[in-house]
C-alpha positions in Angstrom: -17.1 44.1 -1.1 -13.5 43.9 0.4 -11.2 42.1 -1.6 -10.9 38.6 -1.0 -7.5 37.3 1.2 -4.7 35.6 -0.4 -5.3 31.6 0.0 -2.3 30.5 1.8 -1.8 26.7 1.6 -1.0 24.9 5.2 0.1 21.6 5.5 -2.5 19.2 7.4 -0.7 17.6 9.6 -1.4 13.9 10.6 -3.7 15.2 13.8 -6.2 16.3 11.2 -6.7 14.1 8.4 -9.2 13.3 6.0 -12.6 11.1 6.4 -15.0 11.6 8.9 -13.5 10.7 12.0 -16.7 11.1 14.5 -17.0 8.0 17.3 -20.3 6.5 18.4 -21.8 3.7 20.2 -21.3 1.4 17.3 -17.7 1.8 17.4 -14.6 1.3 19.7 -13.3 3.7 21.7 -9.7 5.3 20.7 -8.1 4.7 24.4 -10.1 1.3 24.9 -7.7 -1.8 25.4 -7.1 -3.8 22.2 -7.2 -7.5 21.7 -4.4 -9.9 23.3 -3.2 -11.1 19.4 -3.0 -6.9 18.5 -0.1 -6.8 21.1 3.4 -6.3 19.8 6.8 -6.1 21.6 7.9 -2.0 21.1 11.2 -1.8 18.6 14.5 -1.4 20.2 17.0 -4.3 18.9 20.5 -3.2 17.7 19.4 -4.0 14.1 16.3 -1.8 14.6 18.6 0.8 16.2 21.2 0.6 13.5 19.1 0.3 10.2 17.1 3.5 12.3 20.7 5.5 12.1 21.3 4.5 8.4 18.2 5.5 7.1 18.4 9.0 9.0 21.7 9.6 8.2 20.6 9.3 4.2 17.8 11.4 4.7 15.5 8.7 3.7 11.8 7.9 4.5 10.4 4.6 5.1 6.3 3.7 5.1 7.3 1.9 8.2 8.0 5.1 10.7 5.3 7.1 8.4 2.5 4.7 8.8 3.2 4.1 12.4 3.2 0.0 11.3 3.2 -2.4 14.3 5.4 -4.7 12.3 8.7 -2.2 12.1 10.8 -3.7 14.8 10.5 -7.3 13.5 10.7 -6.2 10.2 14.1 -4.4 10.7 15.3 -6.8 13.5 15.5 -9.3 10.1 17.0 -6.7 8.2 14.0 -5.6 5.8 12.4 -2.2 5.1 10.1 -0.4 2.6 11.2 2.7 1.3 8.7 6.1 1.2 10.2 7.6 -2.1 9.2 11.4 -3.0 8.9 12.8 0.3 6.5 12.2 3.5 3.9 15.1 2.5 0.5 13.4 0.5 -1.3 15.2 -1.7 -4.7 12.9 -0.9 -6.6 12.4 2.5 -7.2 9.4 3.1 -9.1 8.7 6.7 -7.0 5.9 7.5 -3.5 7.2 6.9 -1.1 8.6 9.1 1.1 10.0 6.5 0.5 14.1 6.4 -1.0 15.5 3.6 -0.4 18.9 2.0 1.2 20.1 -1.1 4.4 18.5 -0.9 7.8 20.4 -1.8 10.3 17.3 -1.9 12.3 16.8 -5.0 15.2 15.2 -5.1 16.9 14.2 -8.2 19.5 11.6 -6.6 17.0 10.0 -4.4 17.0 6.9 -6.5 20.8 6.3 -6.1 20.7 7.0 -2.5 17.9 4.5 -2.2 19.7 2.3 -4.1 23.2 2.6 -2.1 20.5 1.9 1.1 19.4 -1.7 -0.5 22.9 -2.3 -1.0 24.5 -1.7 2.5 21.2 -3.4 4.1 22.0 -6.4 1.9 18.4 -7.0 1.0 17.0 -9.6 -0.9 13.5 -8.3 -2.0 13.3 -4.6 -1.8 9.9 -2.8 -1.4 9.4 0.9 -2.8 6.2 3.2 -2.1 5.5 6.7 -2.3 3.1 9.4 -1.2 0.4 10.1 -3.7 1.8 13.4 -5.8 -1.2 14.4 -8.3 0.9 17.6 -8.4 3.6 15.7 -10.5 2.7 16.0 -14.4 3.9 12.2 -14.5 2.3 11.5 -10.5 5.5 10.4 -9.5 5.7 7.2 -11.8 9.5 8.7 -13.0 10.8 8.5 -9.5 9.7 5.0 -9.7 11.9 4.4 -13.0 14.5 5.6 -11.5 14.9 3.8 -8.4 13.9 0.4 -10.1 17.4 1.4 -12.6 19.3 2.2 -9.6 18.6 -1.1 -7.6 19.1 -3.3 -10.8 22.7 -1.5 -11.1 23.7 -1.6 -7.8 22.0 -4.4 -6.1 20.9 -6.5 -9.1 20.7 -10.0 -7.0 17.4 -7.8 -4.7 14.3 -8.4 -6.1 11.9 -5.2 -6.2 8.8 -4.5 -5.4 7.0 -1.2 -6.0 3.6 -0.4 -4.1 2.5 2.6 -6.1 -0.5 5.2 -6.4 -3.4 4.6 -8.8 -1.6 7.2 -10.9 -4.9 8.7 -11.5 -5.7 5.7 -14.0 -3.4 7.2 -16.6 -2.2 4.4 -19.2 1.3 6.1 -19.9 2.7 6.6 -16.4 1.7 3.0 -15.4 3.9 1.6 -18.8 7.0 3.5 -17.7 6.9 1.9 -14.5 6.1 -1.6 -15.7 8.4 -0.9 -19.0 11.2 -1.3 -16.2 9.8 -4.8 -15.2 9.4 -4.9 -11.2 8.9 -8.0 -9.9 6.1 -7.7 -8.3 3.5 -4.5 -9.1 1.7 -3.5 -5.9 -1.1 -1.2 -5.4 -3.5 -1.7 -2.8 -6.9 -1.2 -3.0 -7.2 -0.3 0.8 -11.2 -1.4 1.6 -14.1 -2.5 -0.3 -16.1 -0.1 -2.6 -18.8 1.3 -0.2 -16.7 2.5 2.3 -14.6 4.7 -0.6 -16.2 8.3 -0.4 -15.6 7.8 3.8 -12.2 6.1 3.5 -10.3 7.0 0.3 -11.1 10.5 -0.6 -9.7 11.5 -4.6 -9.6 7.7 -5.2 -12.1 5.2 -7.0 -12.4 1.4 -6.2 -12.9 0.4 -9.8 -10.0 2.8 -10.9 -7.8 0.7 -8.9 -8.6 -2.6 -10.4 -8.1 -1.3 -13.8 -4.7 -0.2 -12.8 -4.0 -3.7 -11.7 -5.3 -5.0 -14.5 -3.5 -2.9 -16.8 -0.2 -3.6 -14.9 -0.9 -7.8 -15.7 -1.6 -7.2 -19.6 1.7 -4.6 -19.7 4.1 -7.0 -17.8 2.5 -10.6 -18.6 4.2 -13.2 -16.7 7.2 -11.3 -15.9 5.5 -8.8 -13.3 3.1 -10.5 -10.4 0.7 -8.4 -9.5 -0.6 -7.6 -5.9 -3.2 -6.0 -3.3 -4.0 -5.6 0.2 -7.1 -4.6 2.4 -7.6 -3.7 5.7 -10.4 -4.7 7.9 -12.3 -3.0 10.7 -13.9 0.0 9.2 -17.5 -1.5 8.8 -17.0 -4.0 6.2 -18.8 -7.6 6.1 -17.0 -11.1 5.1 -19.7 -11.1 2.2 -18.5 -7.8 1.2 -14.4 -8.9 1.8 -14.9 -11.9 -0.2 -16.9 -10.5 -3.0 -13.9 -7.7 -3.7 -11.7 -10.4 -3.6 -13.5 -11.6 -6.7 -13.3 -8.4 -8.4 -9.4 -8.1 -7.7 -8.9 -11.9 -9.3 -11.3 -10.8 -12.3 -8.5 -8.3 -13.1 -5.8 -10.7 -12.6 -4.3 -9.8 -9.0 -2.3 -12.6 -8.1 -0.8 -11.8 -4.6 -3.3 -10.7 -1.9 -2.6 -9.7 1.5 -5.3 -8.6 4.3 -4.7 -6.8 7.7 -6.6 -4.9 10.9 -7.3 -1.6 10.4 -5.5 0.2 13.9 -6.7 4.0 14.3 -3.4 6.0 14.5 -4.9 9.2 16.3 -8.3 10.5 17.7 -8.8 11.9 14.4 -8.7 9.2 12.1 -11.4 7.1 11.0 -12.8 5.0 14.2 -12.1 1.2 14.1 -15.6 -0.4 14.1 -14.3 -3.5 15.6 -11.4 -6.0 15.6 -11.7 -8.9 13.5 -10.5 -12.3 15.5 -7.4 -14.5 13.5 -10.0 -17.1 12.9 -12.0 -14.7 10.7 -8.8 -14.1 9.1 -8.5 -17.5 8.4 -11.5 -17.7 6.9 -10.9 -14.8 4.5 -7.7 -16.8 3.4 -9.2 -19.5 2.8 -11.8 -17.9 0.8 -9.3 -15.8 -1.2 -7.2 -19.4 -2.5 -10.7 -20.7 -3.1 -11.1 -18.3 -5.7 -7.6 -18.6 -7.4 -5.4 -16.4 -5.7 -1.8 -17.9 -5.7 -0.3 -16.1 -2.4 -2.5 -14.9 0.6 -1.4 -13.4 3.8 -4.5 -12.5 6.4 -4.3 -11.9 10.0 -4.0 -9.3 12.1 -1.2 -7.7 11.9 -0.6 -8.5 8.1 0.3 -5.5 6.1 1.2 -5.1 2.3 4.9 -5.2 3.0 5.4 -7.9 6.1 7.6 -10.5 5.1 7.0 -9.7 1.1 9.8 -11.8 0.3 7.9 -15.2 1.3 4.2 -13.6 -0.2 5.9 -14.6 -3.8 3.8 -17.0 -5.8 5.9 -20.3 -6.9 5.1 -19.8 -10.6 4.0 -16.8 -12.2 0.8 -16.5 -13.6 0.9 -17.1 -17.2 0.1 -14.4 -19.8 -3.5 -15.5 -20.2 -7.0 -14.1 -18.6 -8.3 -16.3 -15.2 -11.4 -18.2 -15.2 -14.6 -16.3 -15.1 -15.7 -16.1 -11.4 -18.2 -18.1 -10.0 -20.2 -14.6 -9.8 -19.8 -14.5 -13.7 -19.3 -10.8 -13.1 -18.6 -8.5 -16.2 -16.2 -5.8 -16.1 -15.5 -3.3 -19.2 -12.0 -1.2 -19.0 -13.6 1.8 -20.9 -15.6 2.4 -17.7 -13.0 2.5 -14.7 -11.6 5.8 -15.4 
């Protein structure tokens, strides 16, 4: 038998993501016209151009660009942005995400200071810090979040800090390091309903993500607001969405965002349908009825969209929420 060839890693591009991207009669064709409520002006205002130049000069990444966010023009014109640390190559292959996947090589010990300096120059009141998944690192990237939080506290103490983290593989110690820095908001998106995880979120588990959110609240208490977000349009039902909301409330999530999935390329998961704005209003009412303190639901809502306006009026006390009407039990030992 011939010797096997050496395995060469090739970074998976945005045009070849994970997931199943096959179209069918039950999905929306990629090049079909989008509903009127999903149309936004192309970015290009003076503030947008200035911030784009500043971010490029510093060699930083923003999820606004990497994920093709439809709100990038509006948010940047308002002088806000979401910074993506630890490079722009992710170790997981979510079928909906436009961030490239592969074996990351990015390592910059000065990145926390550069991000904090950018936050200071932009005069942000509320900075959102997120990252690609870095399952290749021993601490899954937790140390970089710690460094950014500390640097922002030092250089821009008036700015609130929201972190949007990976699940750290469900490990408590990396999470504890991040929560120990007391970010104002801890955000971890569950993205979709549990049934669609094998299709949309390879390498992730819904209950593991829910457990991360609950542990974050238990560790941070009243000092840390917990937040999560989901998309619609991948084939979920209204009932599944509300049931997922209930699970998040049982895991002590306080703030919720819900938006429409928009397919980045033909090779990403197809859109099953576009939800009408009235359906988002119904989702928002259902979420508020379950006890969320702040809910943003709409076709163009994204996790970091107007994040400074999503803060609850009063922090939730360090106590477990009331039992859900569905009376489901959850056992933390079974989620990892």
